C-alpha positions as CSV (number, residue, x, y, z in Angstrom):
1,X,-5.0,-8.5,-20.8
2,X,-6.4,-5.4,-19.1
3,X,-5.0,-4.5,-15.7
4,X,-7.7,-4.1,-13.2
5,X,-7.3,-1.0,-11.0
6,X,-7.4,-1.7,-7.4
7,X,-8.7,1.1,-5.2
8,X,-6.3,0.2,-2.7
9,X,-2.8,-0.2,-4.7
10,X,-1.4,3.0,-3.4
11,X,-2.0,1.7,0.6
12,X,-0.9,-1.8,-0.5
13,X,2.2,-0.3,-2.5
14,X,3.3,2.0,0.5
15,X,2.7,-1.2,2.8
16,X,5.2,-3.4,0.8
17,X,7.6,-0.6,0.9
18,X,7.5,-0.2,4.6
19,X,7.7,-4.0,4.9
20,X,11.1,-4.0,3.0
21,X,12.5,-0.8,4.4
22,X,12.5,0.9,1.1
23,X,11.9,4.4,0.2
24,X,10.0,5.8,-2.6
25,X,13.1,7.1,-4.0
26,X,14.7,3.6,-3.9
27,X,11.8,2.2,-5.8
28,X,11.9,4.9,-8.5
29,X,15.7,4.3,-8.7
30,X,15.0,0.6,-9.2
31,X,12.3,1.3,-11.9
32,X,14.0,4.1,-13.7
33,X,11.3,6.6,-12.8
34,X,11.0,10.1,-11.1
35,X,10.3,9.7,-7.3
36,X,7.1,12.0,-7.8
37,X,5.7,9.3,-10.2
38,X,5.9,6.7,-7.5
39,X,4.5,9.1,-4.9
40,X,1.6,9.5,-7.2
41,X,1.3,5.8,-7.4
42,X,1.5,5.6,-3.4
43,X,-1.4,8.4,-3.1
44,X,-4.0,6.5,-5.6
45,X,-2.4,6.7,-9.1
46,X,-2.5,3.6,-10.7
47,X,0.7,2.7,-13.0
48,X,0.0,1.7,-16.9
49,X,0.6,-2.2,-17.4
50,X,4.1,-1.7,-18.5
51,X,5.1,0.3,-15.3
52,X,3.3,-2.2,-13.2
53,X,5.3,-4.9,-14.5
54,X,8.5,-2.8,-13.9
55,X,7.6,-2.2,-10.3
56,X,6.8,-5.7,-9.8
57,X,10.0,-6.8,-11.2
58,X,12.0,-4.4,-9.1
59,X,10.0,-5.6,-5.9
60,X,10.5,-9.3,-6.9
61,X,6.8,-10.0,-6.9
62,X,4.2,-11.3,-9.2
63,X,2.0,-8.4,-10.9
64,X,-1.2,-9.9,-9.5
65,X,0.0,-10.2,-6.2
66,X,1.4,-6.6,-6.2
67,X,-2.0,-5.1,-7.5
68,X,-4.0,-7.1,-5.2
69,X,-5.6,-9.3,-7.6
70,X,-8.1,-11.6,-5.5
71,X,-7.5,-14.4,-7.9
72,X,-4.0,-14.8,-6.6
73,X,-3.0,-15.5,-3.2
74,X,0.3,-14.0,-1.9
75,X,0.6,-17.5,-0.2
76,X,0.0,-19.5,-3.1
77,X,3.3,-19.9,-4.5
78,X,4.9,-20.9,-1.1
79,X,4.6,-24.2,0.8
80,X,2.2,-24.0,3.6
81,X,1.1,-26.4,6.4
82,X,-2.2,-25.9,8.5
83,X,-3.0,-27.8,11.7
84,X,-6.0,-27.7,14.3
85,X,-5.9,-28.7,17.7
86,X,-8.2,-28.5,20.4
87,X,-8.3,-26.1,23.3
88,X,-9.2,-26.5,26.6
89,X,-12.6,-24.7,26.1
90,X,-14.9,-27.3,24.9
91,X,-16.0,-26.9,21.3
92,X,-13.2,-24.5,20.4
93,X,-10.1,-25.3,18.1
94,X,-7.0,-23.5,17.6
95,X,-5.6,-22.8,14.0
96,X,-2.3,-22.6,13.2
97,X,-0.9,-21.9,9.9
98,X,2.8,-22.0,8.9
99,X,3.6,-20.1,5.6
100,X,6.1,-17.8,4.6
101,X,4.3,-14.6,3.5
102,X,4.5,-10.6,3.7
103,X,3.5,-8.8,7.0
104,X,0.6,-7.3,4.8
105,X,-0.5,-10.6,3.8
106,X,-0.5,-11.9,7.3
107,X,-2.5,-9.2,8.5
108,X,-5.0,-9.6,5.9
109,X,-5.6,-13.2,6.4
110,X,-5.8,-12.2,10.5
111,X,-8.6,-9.8,9.5
112,X,-10.4,-12.5,7.6
113,X,-10.0,-14.9,10.0
114,X,-11.5,-12.7,12.9
115,X,-14.3,-11.4,10.7
116,X,-15.1,-15.1,10.0
117,X,-15.1,-15.8,14.0
118,X,-17.3,-13.1,15.0
119,X,-20.0,-14.5,12.8
120,X,-22.6,-16.5,15.0
121,X,-22.5,-20.2,13.8
122,X,-23.8,-23.5,15.3
123,X,-21.2,-26.1,16.0
124,X,-21.2,-28.9,13.3
125,X,-19.3,-32.0,13.5
126,X,-18.9,-34.3,10.4
127,X,-18.7,-38.1,10.8
128,X,-16.2,-39.2,8.7
């Protein structure tokens, strides 16, 4: 199966390393690559599938999550719960999500929710 190149892979890899307090040199040692190769990946290069798999293994991540595949959510493998509660403001609700995920995933989800909230919508109530 060919690997789809995510143009944001380098940014994603840097964020994962930062989140784990791991240096490029640490990852290079864990994967068995020169540090400059990891630097290349962090700055826009994309590893071949075999190297991508080795990096994912060193980071203890699914390859699809590491590469940012839209088909796989970082939360998919974990147990999560959601609840919705009314707020004091009529017609407004508060969403709570309890799921263990990376900081990068949490920020992406927060950004998606913020974008969605900015869209004008008419309130719709469904009768059950």
